[in-house]
C-alpha positions as CSV (number, residue, x, y, z in Angstrom):
1,M,-5.6,-19.1,-12.2
2,Y,-8.4,-18.6,-9.7
3,K,-11.8,-17.8,-11.0
4,A,-12.9,-15.8,-7.9
5,I,-11.2,-13.8,-5.1
6,I,-12.9,-13.0,-1.8
7,F,-11.1,-10.1,-0.1
8,D,-11.1,-9.0,3.5
9,L,-11.6,-5.2,3.7
10,D,-9.7,-3.5,6.5
11,G,-6.0,-3.9,6.2
12,T,-6.3,-5.8,2.9
13,L,-8.1,-3.6,0.4
14,L,-8.1,-0.4,2.4
15,N,-6.0,1.2,5.1
16,T,-8.9,2.2,7.3
17,S,-6.9,2.2,10.6
18,R,-6.8,6.0,11.0
19,D,-10.6,6.4,10.4
20,I,-11.4,3.5,12.8
21,C,-9.2,5.1,15.4
22,R,-10.8,8.5,14.9
23,V,-14.4,7.3,15.2
24,L,-13.5,4.9,18.1
25,N,-11.9,7.7,20.1
26,D,-14.9,10.0,19.4
27,A,-17.1,7.3,21.0
28,L,-14.8,6.6,23.9
29,T,-14.4,10.2,24.9
30,A,-18.1,10.8,24.5
31,F,-18.7,8.2,27.2
32,G,-15.8,9.3,29.5
33,C,-13.4,6.6,28.5
34,P,-9.7,7.1,27.8
35,A,-8.7,7.4,24.1
36,V,-6.6,4.7,22.5
37,T,-3.6,5.0,20.2
38,L,-3.5,4.1,16.5
39,E,-1.2,1.1,17.4
40,Q,-3.8,-0.1,20.0
41,T,-6.6,0.3,17.5
42,I,-4.7,-1.9,14.9
43,K,-4.3,-4.6,17.6
44,Y,-8.0,-4.5,18.5
45,V,-9.5,-4.8,15.0
46,G,-10.3,-7.9,13.0
47,D,-13.1,-9.6,15.0
48,G,-15.9,-7.2,14.4
49,A,-17.1,-4.0,16.0
50,R,-18.3,-5.5,19.3
51,K,-14.9,-7.1,20.0
52,L,-13.2,-3.8,19.0
53,I,-15.3,-1.9,21.6
54,E,-14.8,-4.7,24.2
55,R,-11.1,-4.4,23.8
56,A,-11.0,-0.6,23.9
57,V,-13.2,0.2,27.0
58,P,-11.9,0.0,30.5
59,A,-12.7,-3.0,32.7
60,N,-16.1,-2.9,34.4
61,F,-17.4,-0.3,31.9
62,D,-21.2,-0.4,32.4
63,R,-22.6,1.4,29.3
64,F,-21.3,-0.9,26.6
65,E,-24.4,-1.2,24.5
66,E,-24.9,2.6,24.4
67,L,-21.3,3.2,23.4
68,Y,-21.4,0.3,20.8
69,N,-24.5,1.8,19.2
70,Y,-23.0,5.3,19.2
71,Y,-19.9,3.9,17.5
72,R,-21.8,1.9,14.9
73,I,-24.0,4.9,13.9
74,N,-21.0,7.2,13.6
75,F,-18.8,4.7,11.8
76,A,-21.5,4.0,9.2
77,A,-21.6,7.8,8.6
78,C,-17.8,8.2,8.5
79,D,-16.6,10.2,5.5
80,N,-13.5,8.0,5.2
81,A,-11.3,11.0,4.8
82,L,-8.3,9.3,6.3
83,T,-8.7,6.0,4.4
84,T,-6.3,5.1,1.6
85,F,-5.6,2.4,-1.0
86,Y,-2.4,0.4,-0.8
87,E,0.3,0.8,-3.4
88,G,-0.4,-1.1,-6.7
89,E,-4.0,-1.9,-5.7
90,D,-5.6,0.1,-8.5
91,E,-3.6,-1.7,-11.2
92,F,-4.3,-5.1,-9.6
93,L,-8.0,-4.7,-9.4
94,R,-8.2,-3.5,-13.0
95,E,-6.1,-6.4,-14.1
96,V,-8.1,-9.1,-12.4
97,K,-11.4,-7.6,-13.7
98,S,-10.0,-7.5,-17.2
99,R,-9.3,-11.3,-16.9
100,G,-12.8,-12.0,-15.9
101,I,-11.9,-13.0,-12.3
102,K,-14.9,-12.4,-10.0
103,T,-14.3,-10.4,-6.9
104,A,-16.1,-10.1,-3.6
105,V,-15.6,-8.4,-0.2
106,L,-16.3,-10.2,3.1
107,S,-15.7,-8.1,6.2
108,N,-16.4,-8.4,9.9
109,K,-17.3,-4.7,10.1
110,P,-21.0,-3.9,10.2
111,D,-22.6,-4.3,6.8
112,D,-23.8,-0.7,6.5
113,A,-20.3,0.6,7.1
114,A,-18.8,-2.0,4.7
115,Q,-21.3,-1.0,2.0
116,E,-20.7,2.7,2.4
117,V,-16.9,2.5,2.2
118,S,-17.0,0.1,-0.7
119,K,-19.3,2.4,-2.6
120,N,-16.9,5.3,-2.0
121,F,-13.8,3.4,-3.1
122,F,-14.6,0.5,-5.3
123,A,-17.2,1.7,-7.8
124,P,-14.7,1.7,-10.8
125,Y,-13.8,-2.0,-10.2
126,G,-17.1,-3.8,-10.5
127,F,-17.0,-5.9,-7.4
128,D,-19.6,-8.7,-7.8
129,L,-20.6,-8.8,-4.1
130,V,-19.8,-6.8,-0.9
131,M,-20.8,-8.3,2.5
132,G,-20.2,-6.9,5.9
133,H,-21.5,-8.5,9.1
134,T,-25.2,-9.1,9.3
135,K,-27.5,-11.2,11.5
136,D,-27.7,-13.7,8.6
137,F,-24.2,-15.1,8.9
138,G,-21.7,-15.5,11.7
139,L,-18.6,-13.4,12.0
140,K,-15.4,-14.8,10.4
141,P,-14.0,-17.4,11.0
142,D,-17.5,-18.8,10.5
143,P,-17.4,-20.0,6.9
144,S,-21.1,-19.7,6.1
145,A,-20.8,-16.4,4.3
146,V,-18.0,-17.8,2.2
147,F,-20.2,-20.6,1.1
148,Y,-22.9,-18.1,0.3
149,I,-20.5,-16.0,-1.8
150,M,-19.2,-18.9,-3.7
151,K,-22.7,-20.0,-4.6
152,K,-23.6,-16.5,-5.7
153,L,-20.5,-16.3,-7.8
154,G,-20.9,-19.8,-9.2
155,V,-17.5,-21.1,-8.3
156,G,-16.2,-24.2,-6.4
157,G,-13.7,-24.3,-3.6
158,K,-10.7,-25.0,-5.7
159,E,-11.5,-22.0,-7.9
160,C,-11.7,-19.5,-5.1
161,L,-9.0,-17.7,-3.2
162,F,-9.4,-15.8,0.1
163,V,-7.2,-12.8,0.6
164,G,-6.8,-11.2,4.0
165,D,-4.4,-9.7,6.5
166,G,-5.6,-11.3,9.7
167,E,-5.8,-14.4,11.7
168,A,-9.6,-14.7,11.2
169,D,-9.1,-14.7,7.4
170,I,-6.7,-17.7,7.6
171,A,-9.2,-19.6,9.8
172,T,-12.1,-18.6,7.6
173,A,-10.4,-20.0,4.5
174,A,-9.4,-23.2,6.3
175,N,-13.0,-23.7,7.6
176,A,-14.3,-23.2,4.1
177,G,-11.7,-25.5,2.5
178,I,-10.3,-22.8,0.2
179,D,-6.8,-21.4,-0.4
180,C,-5.7,-18.3,1.5
181,A,-3.2,-15.6,0.6
182,S,-2.0,-13.6,3.6
183,V,-1.0,-10.0,2.8
184,L,1.9,-8.4,4.7
185,W,0.9,-4.8,4.2
186,G,-2.0,-4.9,6.7
187,F,-2.6,-5.0,10.4
188,R,-0.6,-8.2,11.3
189,T,3.0,-9.2,11.0
190,R,4.2,-12.3,9.1
191,E,5.1,-13.9,12.5
192,Q,1.5,-13.4,13.7
193,L,0.0,-14.8,10.5
194,A,2.3,-17.8,10.5
195,A,1.4,-18.6,14.1
196,A,-2.2,-18.5,13.0
197,G,-1.5,-21.1,10.3
198,G,-0.8,-18.9,7.4
199,K,1.2,-20.5,4.6
200,N,1.0,-18.3,1.5
201,F,2.4,-14.8,2.1
202,V,2.4,-11.9,-0.3
203,S,4.2,-8.6,0.3
204,S,2.7,-6.5,-2.5
205,Y,-0.2,-6.3,-5.0
206,P,2.1,-7.3,-7.9
207,A,3.1,-10.3,-5.9
208,L,-0.5,-11.1,-5.2
209,L,-1.3,-10.9,-8.9
210,K,1.4,-13.5,-9.7
211,F,0.0,-15.8,-7.0
212,V,-3.6,-15.4,-8.4
213,L,-2.5,-16.2,-11.9
214,G,-0.4,-19.1,-10.9
């Protein structure tokens, strides 16, 4: 059994895709850019807000910083009305907490937005630490934030599991020297995750619990 789990946020703990798409399109249309589809949004996420905007704006768009800041401010203030849990997640989080397993969130989304959505959804589950992207640590797959979290939680590499739905999560775990479980209910397919080096795949939260408990 692992003593700690570090979770990715978008596509792993929460299906935020519709809210991301909504706020992204608000920003794009405000600056005269074409809107994107939900499917495009899902392809663009995973590497932080700057990369999301870079991928969504037309070539040669010359107001990037203005649009990026507009998006960031509005995303932090998002009411998360379209965001949902995944099936079996509530039971999973309550079970791991009852077993004394420590839990943390590490997301590439801006920290203010990560803190706000976590406050809205995860208060009953007693997460030990929530971290979005700040200037203190590089974006995933930089492992420095993982090392910081493990130190704060008081666990070693063999005791910690990274759980995520994306390529960056696989690389982050590898760079940190810890195990990774790749979930199949998120924003990437099994084939995409396998191509990125994924080895441990789980298709549901009950399956993830079995993996965690060994």
